[in-house]
C-alpha positions as protocol buffer text, in pm:
chain_id: "A"
residue {
  index: 1
  type: MET
  ca { x: 7319 y: 5409 z: 18247 }
}
residue {
  index: 2
  type: LYS
  ca { x: 7287 y: 5092 z: 18040 }
}
residue {
  index: 3
  type: ILE
  ca { x: 6934 y: 5036 z: 18165 }
}
residue {
  index: 4
  type: LYS
  ca { x: 6820 y: 5379 z: 18042 }
}
residue {
  index: 5
  type: LYS
  ca { x: 6977 y: 5314 z: 17703 }
}
residue {
  index: 6
  type: THR
  ca { x: 6814 y: 4970 z: 17683 }
}
residue {
  index: 7
  type: ILE
  ca { x: 6473 y: 5112 z: 17775 }
}
residue {
  index: 8
  type: LYS
  ca { x: 6514 y: 5390 z: 17519 }
}
residue {
  index: 9
  type: ILE
  ca { x: 6603 y: 5141 z: 17244 }
}
residue {
  index: 10
  type: LEU
  ca { x: 6314 y: 4914 z: 17345 }
}
residue {
  index: 11
  type: GLY
  ca { x: 6078 y: 5212 z: 17333 }
}
residue {
  index: 12
  type: HIS
  ca { x: 6193 y: 5301 z: 16983 }
}
residue {
  index: 13
  type: LEU
  ca { x: 6144 y: 4942 z: 16867 }
}
residue {
  index: 14
  type: ILE
  ca { x: 5793 y: 4927 z: 17008 }
}
residue {
  index: 15
  type: PHE
  ca { x: 5703 y: 5262 z: 16851 }
}
residue {
  index: 16
  type: SER
  ca { x: 5847 y: 5158 z: 16513 }
}
residue {
  index: 17
  type: THR
  ca { x: 5656 y: 4830 z: 16523 }
}
residue {
  index: 18
  type: MET
  ca { x: 5332 y: 5012 z: 16600 }
}
residue {
  index: 19
  type: ILE
  ca { x: 5382 y: 5243 z: 16304 }
}
residue {
  index: 20
  type: ILE
  ca { x: 5457 y: 4955 z: 16067 }
}
residue {
  index: 21
  type: VAL
  ca { x: 5158 y: 4751 z: 16184 }
}
residue {
  index: 22
  type: SER
  ca { x: 4922 y: 5047 z: 16161 }
}
residue {
  index: 23
  type: CYS
  ca { x: 5031 y: 5114 z: 15802 }
}
residue {
  index: 24
  type: ARG
  ca { x: 4921 y: 4775 z: 15674 }
}
residue {
  index: 25
  type: ASN
  ca { x: 4689 y: 4788 z: 15380 }
}
residue {
  index: 26
  type: LYS
  ca { x: 4328 y: 4682 z: 15418 }
}
residue {
  index: 27
  type: ALA
  ca { x: 4096 y: 4563 z: 15145 }
}
residue {
  index: 28
  type: LYS
  ca { x: 3870 y: 4864 z: 15201 }
}
residue {
  index: 29
  type: ASP
  ca { x: 4165 y: 5094 z: 15127 }
}
residue {
  index: 30
  type: ILE
  ca { x: 4232 y: 4945 z: 14783 }
}
residue {
  index: 31
  type: GLN
  ca { x: 4146 y: 5196 z: 14513 }
}
residue {
  index: 32
  type: LEU
  ca { x: 4067 y: 5017 z: 14188 }
}
residue {
  index: 33
  type: THR
  ca { x: 4190 y: 5316 z: 13987 }
}
residue {
  index: 34
  type: ASP
  ca { x: 4536 y: 5269 z: 14141 }
}
residue {
  index: 35
  type: LEU
  ca { x: 4568 y: 4917 z: 13995 }
}
residue {
  index: 36
  type: LYS
  ca { x: 4767 y: 4975 z: 13679 }
}
residue {
  index: 37
  type: THR
  ca { x: 5002 y: 4675 z: 13652 }
}
residue {
  index: 38
  type: ASN
  ca { x: 4987 y: 4299 z: 13690 }
}
residue {
  index: 39
  type: CYS
  ca { x: 5190 y: 4331 z: 14010 }
}
residue {
  index: 40
  type: ASP
  ca { x: 4942 y: 4586 z: 14149 }
}
residue {
  index: 41
  type: ILE
  ca { x: 4666 y: 4328 z: 14098 }
}
residue {
  index: 42
  type: VAL
  ca { x: 4873 y: 4054 z: 14265 }
}
residue {
  index: 43
  type: GLU
  ca { x: 4946 y: 4279 z: 14565 }
}
residue {
  index: 44
  type: ALA
  ca { x: 4581 y: 4379 z: 14598 }
}
residue {
  index: 45
  type: TRP
  ca { x: 4468 y: 4016 z: 14590 }
}
residue {
  index: 46
  type: GLU
  ca { x: 4722 y: 3934 z: 14859 }
}
residue {
  index: 47
  type: VAL
  ca { x: 4587 y: 4208 z: 15086 }
}
residue {
  index: 48
  type: VAL
  ca { x: 4236 y: 4063 z: 15054 }
}
residue {
  index: 49
  type: PHE
  ca { x: 4352 y: 3704 z: 15110 }
}
residue {
  index: 50
  type: ASP
  ca { x: 4542 y: 3816 z: 15422 }
}
residue {
  index: 51
  type: GLU
  ca { x: 4218 y: 3957 z: 15562 }
}
residue {
  index: 52
  type: GLU
  ca { x: 4029 y: 3639 z: 15479 }
}
residue {
  index: 53
  type: ILE
  ca { x: 4296 y: 3429 z: 15648 }
}
residue {
  index: 54
  type: SER
  ca { x: 4279 y: 3648 z: 15959 }
}
residue {
  index: 55
  type: ILE
  ca { x: 3901 y: 3596 z: 15974 }
}
residue {
  index: 56
  type: ILE
  ca { x: 3911 y: 3224 z: 15911 }
}
residue {
  index: 57
  type: GLY
  ca { x: 4210 y: 3148 z: 16133 }
}
residue {
  index: 58
  type: ASP
  ca { x: 4217 y: 2776 z: 16211 }
}
residue {
  index: 59
  type: LYS
  ca { x: 3840 y: 2735 z: 16181 }
}
residue {
  index: 60
  type: SER
  ca { x: 3671 y: 2517 z: 15927 }
}
residue {
  index: 61
  type: PHE
  ca { x: 3412 y: 2685 z: 15706 }
}
residue {
  index: 62
  type: GLU
  ca { x: 3137 y: 2516 z: 15909 }
}
residue {
  index: 63
  type: ASP
  ca { x: 3260 y: 2693 z: 16224 }
}
residue {
  index: 64
  type: ILE
  ca { x: 3256 y: 3043 z: 16076 }
}
residue {
  index: 65
  type: SER
  ca { x: 2990 y: 3271 z: 16224 }
}
residue {
  index: 66
  type: ASP
  ca { x: 2729 y: 3446 z: 16012 }
}
residue {
  index: 67
  type: GLU
  ca { x: 2908 y: 3778 z: 16066 }
}
residue {
  index: 68
  type: GLU
  ca { x: 3240 y: 3628 z: 15956 }
}
residue {
  index: 69
  type: SER
  ca { x: 3070 y: 3470 z: 15656 }
}
residue {
  index: 70
  type: ILE
  ca { x: 2936 y: 3809 z: 15549 }
}
residue {
  index: 71
  type: LYS
  ca { x: 3283 y: 3965 z: 15585 }
}
residue {
  index: 72
  type: ILE
  ca { x: 3435 y: 3688 z: 15375 }
}
residue {
  index: 73
  type: GLY
  ca { x: 3163 y: 3734 z: 15114 }
}
residue {
  index: 74
  type: LEU
  ca { x: 3243 y: 4105 z: 15092 }
}
residue {
  index: 75
  type: LEU
  ca { x: 3612 y: 4024 z: 15059 }
}
residue {
  index: 76
  type: GLU
  ca { x: 3536 y: 3779 z: 14779 }
}
residue {
  index: 77
  type: LEU
  ca { x: 3341 y: 4059 z: 14609 }
}
residue {
  index: 78
  type: LYS
  ca { x: 3652 y: 4276 z: 14641 }
}
residue {
  index: 79
  type: ILE
  ca { x: 3854 y: 4001 z: 14467 }
}
residue {
  index: 80
  type: THR
  ca { x: 3604 y: 4014 z: 14179 }
}
residue {
  index: 81
  type: GLU
  ca { x: 3629 y: 4394 z: 14165 }
}
residue {
  index: 82
  type: ILE
  ca { x: 4008 y: 4377 z: 14158 }
}
residue {
  index: 83
  type: SER
  ca { x: 3995 y: 4115 z: 13884 }
}
residue {
  index: 84
  type: GLY
  ca { x: 3759 y: 4335 z: 13685 }
}
residue {
  index: 85
  type: ALA
  ca { x: 3986 y: 4635 z: 13726 }
}
residue {
  index: 86
  type: GLY
  ca { x: 4269 y: 4441 z: 13564 }
}
residue {
  index: 87
  type: SER
  ca { x: 4068 y: 4259 z: 13300 }
}
residue {
  index: 88
  type: LYS
  ca { x: 4185 y: 4487 z: 13018 }
}
residue {
  index: 89
  type: PHE
  ca { x: 4558 y: 4437 z: 13077 }
}
residue {
  index: 90
  type: PHE
  ca { x: 4605 y: 4144 z: 13313 }
}
residue {
  index: 91
  type: SER
  ca { x: 4826 y: 3855 z: 13204 }
}
residue {
  index: 92
  type: TRP
  ca { x: 4882 y: 3545 z: 13416 }
}
residue {
  index: 93
  type: GLU
  ca { x: 5222 y: 3495 z: 13253 }
}
residue {
  index: 94
  type: GLU
  ca { x: 5330 y: 3845 z: 13351 }
}
residue {
  index: 95
  type: ALA
  ca { x: 5172 y: 3817 z: 13696 }
}
residue {
  index: 96
  type: LYS
  ca { x: 5375 y: 3504 z: 13766 }
}
residue {
  index: 97
  type: LYS
  ca { x: 5688 y: 3720 z: 13732 }
}
residue {
  index: 98
  type: CYS
  ca { x: 5578 y: 3951 z: 14015 }
}
residue {
  index: 99
  type: PHE
  ca { x: 5774 y: 3927 z: 14338 }
}
residue {
  index: 100
  type: GLY
  ca { x: 5478 y: 3825 z: 14556 }
}
residue {
  index: 101
  type: PHE
  ca { x: 5293 y: 3600 z: 14311 }
}
residue {
  index: 102
  type: LYS
  ca { x: 5383 y: 3264 z: 14472 }
}
residue {
  index: 103
  type: ARG
  ca { x: 5308 y: 3397 z: 14819 }
}
residue {
  index: 104
  type: MET
  ca { x: 4972 y: 3536 z: 14702 }
}
residue {
  index: 105
  type: TRP
  ca { x: 4884 y: 3211 z: 14524 }
}
residue {
  index: 106
  type: LYS
  ca { x: 4953 y: 3005 z: 14838 }
}
residue {
  index: 107
  type: LYS
  ca { x: 4722 y: 3234 z: 15033 }
}
residue {
  index: 108
  type: ALA
  ca { x: 4453 y: 3207 z: 14765 }
}
residue {
  index: 109
  type: ASN
  ca { x: 4468 y: 2830 z: 14789 }
}
residue {
  index: 110
  type: LYS
  ca { x: 4464 y: 2848 z: 15168 }
}
residue {
  index: 111
  type: VAL
  ca { x: 4133 y: 3031 z: 15176 }
}
residue {
  index: 112
  type: GLY
  ca { x: 3994 y: 2811 z: 14904 }
}
residue {
  index: 113
  type: SER
  ca { x: 3932 y: 3103 z: 14672 }
}
residue {
  index: 114
  type: LEU
  ca { x: 3923 y: 3054 z: 14300 }
}
residue {
  index: 115
  type: ILE
  ca { x: 4017 y: 3368 z: 14110 }
}
residue {
  index: 116
  type: THR
  ca { x: 3781 y: 3404 z: 13816 }
}
residue {
  index: 117
  type: TRP
  ca { x: 3710 y: 3685 z: 13578 }
}
residue {
  index: 118
  type: PRO
  ca { x: 3371 y: 3854 z: 13615 }
}
């Protein structure tokens, strides 16, 4: 009886994990019109940096394939688009107050990206 209960619980955990993982945001899913606050911009940047980090992994930039380089270039373009979307209202001082700002900034530094305004 305990084995069936354990298997049932394990099944629920696996299913829940699959749902959570499949709901992760992707850079391609970011709608610029949805970015209305400083924290929206910070969250969007973090999504893009997460994708860059997953592409780069532990490789040096010299070891990145041409295909990976193109993907990273497109992601950097997305960073510029996000920055442009917030250019009318964005404030670094306000962004620093956002919950995920420090985490996002560490990721930005990890991928060697410099956030600039278009």
